[in-house]
C-alpha positions in Angstrom: -2.5 43.2 1.9 -0.8 40.3 3.6 -4.0 39.2 5.4 -6.0 39.4 2.1 -3.4 37.2 0.4 -3.4 34.7 3.2 -7.2 34.5 3.2 -7.3 34.2 -0.6 -4.8 31.4 -0.5 -6.8 29.5 2.0 -10.0 30.0 0.1 -8.6 29.1 -3.3 -6.3 26.2 -2.3 -7.9 24.2 0.5 -5.5 21.7 2.1 -5.7 18.3 0.5 -3.7 15.4 1.8 -1.8 13.5 -0.8 -3.3 10.2 0.4 -6.8 11.5 -0.5 -6.0 12.2 -4.1 -7.5 10.0 -6.9 -5.0 8.2 -9.1 -5.8 6.0 -12.1 -4.8 2.3 -11.9 -1.9 3.0 -14.3 -0.6 5.8 -12.1 -0.8 3.5 -9.0 1.2 0.9 -10.9 3.8 3.5 -11.8 4.1 4.7 -8.2 4.3 1.2 -6.7 7.7 -0.5 -6.0 6.1 -3.9 -6.3 3.2 -5.3 -8.3 2.2 -8.9 -7.7 -0.9 -11.1 -7.6 -1.1 -12.8 -4.2 -3.0 -13.8 -1.1 -2.5 -12.7 2.5 -1.9 -16.1 4.1 -0.9 -15.2 7.7 -1.0 -12.3 10.2 1.1 -11.9 13.4 1.8 -9.2 15.9 5.3 -9.1 17.2 6.9 -6.9 19.9 10.2 -5.2 19.1 12.7 -3.9 21.7 11.2 -0.9 23.5 7.8 -2.6 23.6 6.9 -1.4 20.1 4.2 -3.7 18.7 4.2 -4.3 14.9 1.7 -6.1 12.8 3.1 -8.3 10.1 1.5 -10.3 7.2 2.8 -12.9 4.9 1.8 -12.4 1.2 2.0 -15.5 -0.9 3.0 -14.5 -4.4 1.2 -16.2 -7.2 2.2 -14.0 -10.2 5.0 -11.4 -10.6 4.8 -8.1 -12.6 7.1 -5.6 -11.0 9.8 -5.2 -8.4 10.6 -8.7 -7.2 12.4 -11.7 -8.6 10.3 -14.3 -10.4 11.7 -16.9 -7.9 10.4 -15.1 -4.8 7.3 -16.8 -3.4 6.4 -14.5 -0.4 6.7 -11.0 0.9 6.6 -9.7 4.4 4.1 -6.9 4.8 3.8 -4.4 7.6 0.1 -4.2 8.4 -1.8 -1.3 10.0 -1.7 0.4 12.4 1.7 2.0 11.4 1.9 4.3 14.4 2.2 3.9 18.2 -0.9 6.0 18.6 -3.1 3.4 16.8 -5.1 3.5 13.7 -5.5 6.6 11.5 -8.1 7.3 8.9 -5.7 6.3 6.1 -4.6 2.9 7.4 -5.7 0.0 5.2 -7.3 -2.8 7.1 -7.1 -6.2 5.4 -9.3 -9.2 6.0 -7.8 -12.6 6.4 -7.0 -14.2 3.0 -7.2 -10.8 1.1 -6.3 -11.5 -2.5 -5.8 -9.7 -5.8 -3.3 -7.5 -7.5 -1.1 -5.9 -4.8 0.6 -2.5 -5.5 3.1 -2.1 -2.7 5.7 0.4 -1.4 9.0 -0.9 0.0 10.3 0.7 3.2 13.9 1.0 4.4 13.1 -1.6 7.0 12.7 -4.1 4.1 9.0 -4.5 4.8 6.3 -3.7 2.2 3.1 -1.7 2.8 -0.2 -1.4 1.1 -0.6 2.4 1.4 -4.0 2.9 -0.2 -7.1 0.8 -0.3 -7.3 1.2 -4.0 -3.8 -0.3 -4.3 -5.3 -3.8 -3.8 -7.2 -4.5 -7.0 -9.3 -7.4 -8.3 -7.2 -9.9 -10.3 -9.2 -9.2 -13.4 -7.8 -5.7 -13.5 -4.4 -7.2 -14.4 -5.3 -7.6 -18.1 -5.5 -3.9 -18.7 -2.3 -3.1 -16.8 0.2 -5.8 -17.6 1.0 -8.3 -20.4 0.9 -11.8 -19.0 3.3 -14.5 -19.9 1.6 -17.2 -21.9 
């Protein structure tokens, strides 16, 4: 009976990683700590103690919607890869000058991450998600 139950569980509920699930734009906004329109203006790799390399990016904020003060003009992003082993299939690779609506997660380090490729949206999507100041 135990083997049958285990087999049935595997067949009925295949493993699905949370990062592969589909979310609507409104759900992504709700899950984000920060929502801003901005442009990735700079990228750098720095080495921390212990020879740990980390990729950083500077996001210039052009419009604020959620999670940061209206006076804040930049955010420091941690860019992929996030692990010593290198890139994983879920890392989001950003081109220079990437721009749009950024839906970011804040980490205890104080850095922000774009965790999903669909969390960087075209600026025109803002109208359906937020009321803009006139």
